[in-house]
C-alpha positions in Angstrom: -57.0 10.6 20.1 -58.8 7.2 20.1 -62.6 6.9 19.7 -63.0 6.3 23.4 -60.8 9.2 24.4 -62.9 11.5 22.3 -66.0 10.2 24.0 -64.4 10.9 27.4 -63.5 14.4 26.3 -67.1 15.0 25.2 -68.6 13.7 28.4 -66.2 15.8 30.5 -66.9 18.9 28.4 -70.7 18.4 28.9 -70.3 17.8 32.6 -68.2 20.9 32.9 -70.8 23.0 31.1 -73.6 21.7 33.3 -71.7 22.2 36.5 -70.5 25.6 35.4 -74.0 26.8 34.6 -75.3 25.7 38.0 -72.4 27.2 39.9 -71.9 30.4 38.0 -75.4 31.3 36.7 -78.1 32.2 39.2 -81.6 30.7 38.8 -83.2 32.1 35.6 -86.8 33.2 36.2 -89.4 33.3 33.4 -89.8 37.0 32.4 -93.5 37.8 32.5 -93.0 40.1 29.5 -92.1 37.1 27.4 -95.8 36.5 26.9 -96.3 40.0 25.5 -96.1 39.5 21.8 -96.1 42.4 19.3 -98.8 41.2 17.0 -102.1 41.0 18.9 -104.5 41.2 15.9 -107.6 39.0 16.0 -108.5 37.6 12.6 -111.4 35.2 12.0 -111.9 34.9 15.7 -108.3 33.8 16.3 -106.4 35.9 18.8 -102.8 36.7 17.8 -103.6 35.2 14.4 -100.1 35.5 12.9 -98.3 33.8 15.7 -101.0 31.1 16.0 -101.3 30.0 12.3 -97.6 30.3 11.6 -97.2 27.1 13.6 -98.9 25.1 11.0 -95.7 24.5 9.0 -94.2 22.6 11.9 -97.0 20.1 11.7 -96.7 19.9 7.9 -92.9 19.4 7.8 -93.1 17.0 10.8 -95.6 14.8 8.9 -93.5 15.2 5.7 -90.5 14.0 7.6 -92.3 10.9 8.9 -93.6 10.1 5.4 -90.0 10.4 4.1 -88.7 8.2 6.9 -91.3 5.4 6.7 -92.8 5.7 3.2 -89.8 6.9 1.2 -91.3 10.3 0.2 -89.0 12.7 -1.6 -86.7 9.8 -2.6 -85.5 9.1 0.9 -83.8 5.6 1.0 -85.0 3.0 3.4 -83.1 2.6 6.7 -83.2 0.0 9.4 -85.4 0.5 12.5 -82.5 1.5 14.8 -81.3 4.2 12.4 -84.9 5.5 11.9 -85.8 5.7 15.6 -84.2 9.1 16.6 -85.4 10.7 13.4 -88.9 9.4 14.1 -88.8 11.0 17.6 -87.4 14.3 16.0 -90.2 14.5 13.5 -93.0 13.5 15.9 -91.7 16.3 18.2 -91.7 18.8 15.3 -95.2 17.8 14.2 -96.5 18.3 17.8 -94.9 21.6 18.2 -97.5 22.9 15.7 -100.6 22.4 17.8 -98.7 22.9 21.1 -97.2 26.2 20.1 -100.5 27.3 18.5 -102.3 26.5 21.8 -99.7 28.6 23.7 -100.0 31.6 21.3 -103.8 31.5 21.5 -103.6 32.1 25.2 -99.9 32.9 26.2 -99.1 32.1 29.8 -96.7 29.9 31.7 -99.2 27.0 31.9 -99.7 26.8 28.1 -96.0 27.5 27.5 -95.3 24.1 29.2 -96.7 22.2 26.2 -94.8 24.3 23.6 -91.5 23.6 25.4 -92.1 19.9 26.0 -92.4 19.1 22.3 -89.6 21.4 21.4 -87.3 19.4 23.7 -88.5 16.2 22.1 -87.4 17.5 18.7 -84.1 18.9 20.0 -83.1 15.7 21.8 -84.3 13.4 19.0 -82.0 15.2 16.6 -79.0 15.2 19.0 -79.6 11.5 19.5 -79.6 10.9 15.7 -76.2 12.7 15.5 -74.8 10.5 18.4 -76.2 7.3 16.9 -74.5 8.1 13.6 -71.2 9.4 14.8 -70.5 7.8 18.2 -72.6 4.7 18.9 -74.5 2.8 16.3 -75.2 -0.2 18.6 -78.1 -1.1 20.9 -76.9 1.6 23.4 -78.1 4.3 20.9 -81.7 3.5 22.0 -80.9 4.1 25.6 -79.1 7.3 24.8 -82.2 8.5 22.9 -84.4 7.6 25.9 -82.1 9.4 28.4 -81.9 12.5 26.3 -85.7 12.7 25.8 -86.2 12.1 29.5 -83.7 14.8 30.4 -85.4 17.3 28.0 -88.8 16.5 29.6 -87.4 16.8 33.1 -86.0 20.2 32.3 -89.4 21.6 31.3 -91.2 19.8 34.1 -88.9 21.1 36.8 -89.3 24.6 35.4 -93.1 24.3 35.3 -93.3 22.9 38.9 -91.1 25.6 40.2 -93.0 28.3 38.3 -96.2 27.1 39.9 -94.5 27.6 43.3 -93.2 31.0 42.4 -89.6 29.8 42.0 -89.3 28.7 38.3 -85.7 28.1 37.1 -85.0 27.9 33.4 -81.3 26.9 33.6 -82.0 23.2 32.7 -84.2 24.1 29.8 -81.7 26.7 28.5 -79.0 23.9 28.6 -81.3 21.6 26.6 -82.1 24.3 24.1 -78.8 25.9 23.5 -76.0 23.5 24.5 -76.6 21.3 21.4 -75.7 24.3 19.3 -72.2 23.9 20.6 -72.1 20.2 21.3 -73.4 19.0 17.9 -70.7 20.8 15.9 -68.2 19.5 18.4 -69.4 15.9 17.8 -69.3 16.4 14.0 -65.8 17.6 14.2 -64.4 15.1 16.7 -66.2 12.1 15.1 -66.0 12.6 11.3 -66.8 9.0 10.4 -70.5 9.2 9.6 -73.0 7.3 7.4 -76.2 9.4 7.5 -75.5 12.7 9.3 -73.9 15.3 7.0 -72.3 18.4 8.5 -73.5 20.8 5.8 -77.2 19.9 6.3 -76.9 20.2 10.1 -75.3 23.6 9.6 -78.3 24.7 7.5 -80.7 23.4 10.3 -78.7 25.2 13.0 -78.5 28.4 10.8 -82.2 28.5 10.3 -82.8 28.1 14.0 -80.3 30.9 14.8 -82.0 33.2 12.4 -85.3 32.3 14.0 -84.0 33.3 17.5 -82.8 36.6 16.1 -86.2 37.3 14.6 -87.8 36.5 17.9 -85.6 39.1 19.6 -86.9 41.8 17.2 -90.5 40.9 17.3 -92.0 44.4 17.5 -89.2 46.0 15.4 -89.8 43.7 12.5 -93.6 44.2 12.7 -93.1 48.0 12.4 -90.5 47.6 9.7 -92.9 45.5 7.6 -95.7 47.9 8.0 -97.6 46.0 10.6 -98.1 42.9 8.4 -95.8 40.2 9.9 -94.1 40.2 13.3 -90.7 39.0 14.2 -92.2 36.1 16.2 -94.3 34.9 13.2 -91.1 35.0 11.1 -89.4 33.0 13.8 -91.8 30.2 13.4 -91.4 30.2 9.6 -87.6 30.2 9.8 -87.5 27.5 12.5 -89.7 25.2 10.4 -87.1 25.3 7.7 -84.6 23.4 10.0 -86.5 20.1 9.7 -86.6 20.7 5.9 -82.8 20.7 5.9 -82.9 17.3 7.8 -85.3 15.9 5.1 -82.9 17.1 2.5 -80.0 15.3 4.3 -82.1 12.1 4.5 -82.2 12.1 0.7 -78.4 11.5 0.6 -78.6 8.4 2.8 -76.8 5.4 1.3 -79.1 2.9 -0.5 -79.3 -0.8 0.1 -76.9 -3.1 -1.6 -78.2 -4.8 -4.7 -76.4 -7.5 -6.6 -76.7 -8.5 -10.2 -75.0 -11.5 -11.8 -73.6 -11.7 -15.3 -73.0 -14.8 -17.4 -72.6 -18.1 -15.6 -69.8 -18.1 -13.1 -69.0 -14.4 -13.4 -68.3 -12.4 -10.3 -71.2 -10.3 -9.0 -71.3 -6.7 -9.9 -72.6 -4.3 -7.3 -75.2 -1.6 -8.1 -75.8 0.9 -5.3 -73.4 1.2 -2.4 -73.2 0.8 1.3 -69.8 2.4 1.4 -69.6 5.2 4.0 -70.1 8.4 2.1 -68.1 11.5 3.0 -69.5 12.9 6.3 -69.1 16.5 5.4 
């Protein structure tokens, strides 16, 4: 298939998934038991201490990612502003998940959960936009795609929150924003293999850490009991999920470096050091 045909296939697949969810899946209400976490210990005056403080790595890795992106920390090569933008949104979202999720776990209810989910969607959509900008559209339209994705993520949380306040909350849009990328991103990487900055193996690590985090979340109380009441599954979820952005930083270290030219004796042809050749995408 041509590049444009693959784009059409991706758009049609996405539309079919969205329509299918809204036609076949009834509205998903927020389970009140979701807020009942296993580890309720109060330490140093902090309620649910483990679940609150385990959000700190999000802020640390988010700030580390921004430092790598704009200051070259960890040996990350410089990139142009357009290439950096979706990663900046991703790491800002990750950094803000820390205080937002900590705030939620301090006093878990649907009102505080709004802030946790808002910044999660910023991180999700920023990373998806980075994949699209690398594999599908590297032109000016990539900025509009980023804006539309972030707006869609915010709208999914806002619509749920407004409905929740009226007793009719529906999580279908938020579920799509959170889980559809787990299918769509691998599809994009497979259908559009010509990439410059996004490498499949690092995205696989990021998705893998997130999948393990969701599994730990499901076994919150069981893991707390298994570990002798020391650490809960939800606390482990936060620690595993924070490793996803670490994989993205590791991927950024493989970005191509700027072209540099050095000239030999008079009239000799320039010899290149460094490379802008497209590296293997995988």
